[in-house]
C-alpha positions in Angstrom: -89.9 19.6 138.9 -92.7 18.2 140.9 -96.1 17.3 139.5 -99.1 19.3 140.8 -101.9 17.4 142.6 -104.1 17.8 139.5 -101.4 16.3 137.2 -100.9 13.4 139.7 -104.6 12.7 139.5 -104.5 12.6 135.7 -101.5 10.3 135.7 -103.2 8.0 138.3 -106.3 7.6 136.1 -104.1 7.0 133.0 -102.2 4.3 134.9 -105.4 2.7 136.0 -106.8 2.4 132.5 -103.6 1.4 130.8 -104.4 -2.4 131.0 -108.0 -1.9 129.8 -109.7 -3.2 133.0 -113.4 -4.2 133.0 -113.8 -2.6 136.5 -112.2 0.7 137.4 -112.1 1.9 141.0 -111.4 5.6 141.5 -111.0 7.4 144.8 -111.8 11.2 144.6 -110.8 11.4 140.9 -111.4 15.1 140.7 -109.5 16.1 143.8 -107.1 19.0 143.2 -108.3 19.8 139.7 -109.4 23.2 138.6 -113.0 23.6 137.3 -112.0 22.9 133.6 -110.1 19.8 134.7 -113.0 18.6 136.8 -115.3 18.9 133.8 -112.8 17.1 131.5 -112.3 14.2 133.9 -116.0 13.9 134.5 -116.7 13.7 130.8 -113.8 11.2 130.4 -115.2 8.9 133.1 -118.7 9.1 131.5 -117.3 8.2 128.1 -115.5 5.1 129.6 -118.8 3.9 131.0 -121.1 4.8 128.1 -118.8 4.1 125.1 -116.4 1.5 126.4 -118.9 -0.3 128.6 -116.6 -0.1 131.7 -118.0 -0.5 135.2 -116.6 2.3 137.3 -116.8 2.6 141.1 -116.2 6.2 142.3 -115.6 7.1 145.9 -116.2 10.7 146.8 -117.6 13.0 149.5 -118.5 15.7 147.0 -122.2 14.8 146.4 -122.8 17.5 143.9 -120.1 16.0 141.6 -121.4 12.4 142.1 -124.9 13.6 141.2 -123.5 14.6 137.7 -121.5 11.4 137.3 -123.1 8.4 138.8 -126.1 6.2 137.7 -126.3 4.5 141.1 -125.2 5.7 144.5 -124.4 4.0 147.8 -123.9 5.7 151.1 -121.3 4.2 153.5 -120.9 4.9 157.2 -117.9 3.2 159.0 -117.9 0.5 156.4 -121.7 -0.1 156.6 -123.8 0.4 153.4 -126.7 2.4 154.7 -128.5 3.1 151.4 -128.2 2.2 147.7 -130.4 3.9 145.1 -130.4 5.0 141.5 -129.6 8.6 141.2 -133.1 9.3 139.9 -134.6 7.6 142.9 -132.3 9.4 145.3 -133.3 12.8 143.8 -137.0 11.9 144.3 -136.3 10.8 147.8 -134.4 14.1 148.5 -137.5 16.0 147.3 -139.7 13.9 149.5 -137.5 14.5 152.5 -137.4 18.2 151.9 -141.2 18.2 151.7 -141.5 16.2 154.9 -139.1 18.6 156.6 -141.2 21.6 155.5 -144.4 20.1 157.0 -142.6 19.2 160.2 -141.2 22.7 160.6 -144.7 24.1 159.9 -146.1 21.9 162.8 -143.9 23.8 165.3 -145.4 27.1 164.0 -149.0 26.1 163.4 -150.3 22.5 163.6 -153.6 23.7 162.2 -151.9 25.0 159.0 -149.9 21.8 158.7 -153.2 19.9 158.9 -155.0 22.1 156.4 -152.2 22.0 153.8 -151.7 18.3 154.0 -155.4 17.7 153.6 -155.5 20.0 150.6 -152.6 18.2 149.1 -154.3 14.8 149.6 -158.0 15.6 148.8 -157.8 18.8 146.7 -159.8 20.8 149.2 -159.5 22.3 152.7 -161.0 20.3 155.6 -164.1 21.4 157.4 -162.8 21.7 160.9 -165.7 23.8 162.3 -168.4 21.4 161.3 -166.6 18.1 160.4 -168.7 15.3 158.8 -166.3 12.6 157.8 -164.1 10.4 160.0 -161.0 12.0 158.7 -162.2 15.5 159.4 -163.5 14.6 162.9 -160.2 13.0 163.8 -158.2 16.0 162.5 -160.4 18.3 164.7 -159.8 16.0 167.7 -156.1 15.8 167.2 -155.8 19.6 167.1 -158.1 20.3 170.0 -157.9 17.4 172.4 -155.4 14.6 171.7 -152.4 16.6 172.8 -153.8 17.2 176.3 -156.1 14.1 176.9 -154.1 12.0 179.4 -155.7 8.7 178.4 -155.1 9.3 174.7 -151.5 10.3 175.4 -151.0 7.3 177.5 -152.4 5.0 174.9 -150.4 6.6 172.0 -147.2 5.7 173.9 -146.4 2.0 173.1 -144.7 1.6 176.5 -147.3 3.2 178.8 -150.2 1.7 176.9 -149.2 -1.7 178.4 -150.5 -0.5 181.8 -153.8 0.6 180.1 -154.2 -2.8 178.4 -153.5 -4.6 181.7 -155.9 -2.4 183.5 -158.6 -3.3 181.0 -158.2 -7.0 182.0 -156.4 -7.8 178.8 -152.9 -8.2 180.2 -152.7 -11.7 178.8 -152.6 -10.3 175.2 -149.4 -8.3 175.9 -146.2 -9.5 174.2 -143.5 -10.4 176.7 -141.3 -7.4 177.4 -137.6 -8.4 177.5 -136.0 -5.0 178.2 -136.5 -1.2 178.0 -133.7 1.3 177.1 -133.4 5.0 176.7 -130.7 4.9 174.0 -129.7 2.4 171.3 -126.1 2.5 172.5 -127.2 1.0 175.8 -128.7 -2.2 174.4 -127.1 -5.4 175.7 -127.3 -7.5 172.6 -125.5 -10.5 174.2 -128.4 -10.8 176.8 -131.1 -11.0 174.1 -132.5 -14.3 172.7 -131.9 -15.5 169.2 -135.1 -13.8 168.0 -136.7 -10.6 169.2 -138.3 -7.3 168.1 -137.0 -3.8 168.9 -139.3 -0.8 168.5 -139.5 2.8 169.6 -142.5 3.7 171.6 -143.5 6.8 169.6 -145.1 6.9 166.1 -145.1 4.0 163.8 -142.8 2.1 161.5 -139.7 2.3 163.8 -139.4 -1.4 164.2 -136.5 -3.8 163.9 -137.3 -7.5 163.7 -134.4 -9.9 164.4 -135.0 -13.6 163.4 -131.3 -14.6 163.7 -129.1 -12.7 166.1 -125.9 -14.3 164.7 -126.6 -12.6 161.4 -127.6 -9.2 162.9 -125.2 -6.3 162.3 -125.6 -4.6 165.6 -123.6 -1.6 164.6 -125.9 -1.0 161.7 -128.9 -1.7 163.9 -127.8 1.0 166.4 -127.3 3.4 163.6 -130.8 2.8 162.3 -132.4 3.0 165.7 -130.5 6.2 166.5 -131.7 7.8 163.2 -135.3 6.8 163.9 -135.0 8.1 167.5 -134.0 11.6 166.2 -137.1 11.9 164.0 -139.9 14.3 165.2 -142.6 11.9 164.2 -145.4 13.9 165.7 -144.5 16.9 163.6 -144.8 15.3 160.1 -148.6 15.3 160.4 -149.1 17.3 163.6 -150.2 14.2 165.5 -150.1 15.9 168.9 -150.8 12.7 170.9 -147.2 11.7 170.1 -145.5 15.1 170.8 -144.4 14.7 174.4 -143.9 10.9 174.5 -140.9 10.1 176.7 -138.9 8.1 174.1 -138.1 4.5 175.0 -136.8 1.5 173.2 -138.8 -1.6 173.8 -137.4 -5.1 173.2 -140.1 -7.7 173.0 -140.4 -11.4 172.4 -140.5 -12.5 168.8 -144.0 -13.7 167.9 -143.4 -14.9 164.3 -142.8 -18.4 163.0 -139.4 -20.0 163.1 -139.0 -19.4 159.3 -139.4 -15.6 159.9 -143.0 -15.2 158.9 -144.8 -12.5 160.9 -148.4 -13.1 162.1 -151.2 -11.3 160.3 -152.3 -8.1 162.0 -156.0 -7.3 162.2 -157.1 -3.7 162.5 -160.4 -3.2 164.3 -162.4 0.0 163.7 -164.1 0.7 167.0 -166.7 3.2 168.0 -167.9 3.8 171.6 -166.5 0.4 172.7 -167.9 -1.6 169.8 -165.7 -3.0 167.1 -167.7 -2.2 164.0 -165.5 -4.1 161.5 -161.9 -5.3 160.9 -159.4 -4.6 158.2 -157.0 -7.2 157.0 -154.1 -6.9 154.6 -153.8 -9.9 152.1 -151.1 -10.6 149.5 -148.3 -8.7 151.2 -145.9 -11.6 150.8 -146.6 -11.8 147.0 -145.9 -8.1 146.6 -149.5 -7.0 145.8 -151.0 -6.0 149.2 -154.8 -5.5 149.2 -156.8 -4.2 152.2 -160.2 -5.8 152.9 -162.9 -4.9 155.4 -165.0 -7.6 157.1 -167.9 -7.5 159.5 -168.0 -9.5 162.8 -169.1 -12.6 160.9 -166.1 -12.1 158.6 -168.3 -11.3 155.6 -166.7 -8.9 153.1 -167.7 -5.2 153.4 -167.3 -3.3 150.2 -166.5 0.0 151.9 -163.0 0.7 150.5 -161.5 0.6 147.1 -159.8 -2.8 147.4 -162.9 -4.4 148.9 -165.1 -2.9 146.2 -162.8 -4.2 143.4 -162.8 -7.7 144.8 -164.6 -10.3 142.5 -168.1 -11.4 143.1 -168.3 -14.1 145.8 -164.8 -13.1 147.2 -164.2 -14.5 150.7 -161.4 -15.5 153.0 -161.6 -18.3 155.7 -162.6 -16.9 159.1 -159.4 -17.1 161.2 -159.3 -18.9 164.5 -159.5 -16.5 167.5 -161.3 -13.8 165.6 -164.4 -13.7 167.9 -162.1 -13.4 170.9 -160.2 -10.6 169.2 -163.4 -8.7 168.5 -164.3 -9.0 172.2 -160.8 -7.7 173.2 -161.2 -4.8 170.8 -164.6 -4.0 172.3 -163.0 -3.8 175.8 -160.0 -1.8 174.9 -162.0 0.8 172.9 -164.6 1.4 175.6 -163.5 5.0 176.6 -163.2 6.3 173.1 -165.7 7.5 170.5 -163.2 6.1 168.0 -160.0 4.2 168.1 -158.4 1.5 165.8 -157.3 -1.5 167.8 -154.5 -3.4 166.2 -154.2 -7.1 167.2 -152.2 -10.1 166.0 -153.7 -13.6 165.8 -151.0 -16.1 166.6 -150.8 -19.8 167.3 -150.4 -18.8 171.0 -153.5 -16.6 171.1 -154.4 -13.0 170.5 -151.5 -10.5 170.9 -151.9 -6.8 171.4 -150.3 -4.5 168.7 -151.3 -0.9 169.4 -154.1 1.7 169.7 -154.2 4.1 166.8 -156.2 7.4 167.1 -155.4 8.8 163.7 -155.1 6.0 161.1 -153.1 7.1 158.1 -152.7 10.4 159.9 -156.5 10.9 159.4 -155.7 11.5 155.7 -157.0 8.1 154.5 -158.2 8.4 150.9 -158.4 4.6 150.3 -161.9 4.5 152.0 -164.8 5.4 149.8 -166.2 8.9 150.4 -169.5 7.4 151.6 -167.6 5.2 154.1 -165.8 8.1 155.5 -169.2 9.8 156.1 -170.7 6.6 157.6 -167.8 6.3 160.0 -168.1 9.9 160.8 -171.7 9.4 161.8 -170.8 6.4 163.9 -168.6 8.7 166.1 -171.7 10.6 167.1 -173.8 7.5 168.0 -174.0 6.2 171.5 -174.6 2.6 172.2 
């Protein structure tokens, strides 16, 4: 008679381990087995790994089974490894994604409740949106009541349309050269691009792809990543209504880093009523211990956040070339707003514009000291 599919599976595994290999590759090892057989094969595979020290690579589309079997998991799409994590890390990420999806869904029902619950989760209390005092609370109130309809804020939140605003402020010389604009990742003409370039979506933040060597770029994987980013409802995660109706575009800009792939430092200017009050700089990112420090216009340390407060006595950094010019540009770009963070790069070729941010850290920044958040909140009410 003929063997059943389950019996064939068992014989296949027996044949594979007959010569005592160090590496065992199994494709859908539980396919065709009944529930008892699945449990037996699973236990057998685990024993080969744990007791015999075998390395076992299992290919399967049954994620529930893999979750009970594997220590590490990789996700493949058309031969491209999209993700590789330990099972524990993947479970944590799944929880984070589910949480994020919940808050995004809540934004479509009530941006106000999304905002309140996120604030409660971060600070342990509800925000005062009727009589806000801190910078965080005042920005949350503005994003709910004004940012979604303010035409200038909406223009400046769009990384494509903000270029016209920057040029209109007389700062067009700070704009990075725009190589191309596309509606879809699939439309990108990779052959027409230079050896180095940057690709970014014009909504939200973090959706950037920096290419320092086009020959080494996996364009299929790049398109997959850009497509995944493009599907995300970034505005909804934190109810940042200024991003809600951005007409999504892919911008391809000139690469502004060094030939060895080092990106320029970005300087984040906290501006009130057209005056850059201070600048925040990240130090130590390359070494894996990023610290955020605030400096005044003379580049003297301001101990107004946790990292700056923890800096040793006498801590200082050399004042970078072009900083005074960058402060002046931040002054000009921030003129219409009671608050905006102006992000600029200082490069060997001069100051380059990054973006305008109206809700830094989604206006849920708990790295600033509480007294700093109050001080910044008061600055929003001052007129110069």
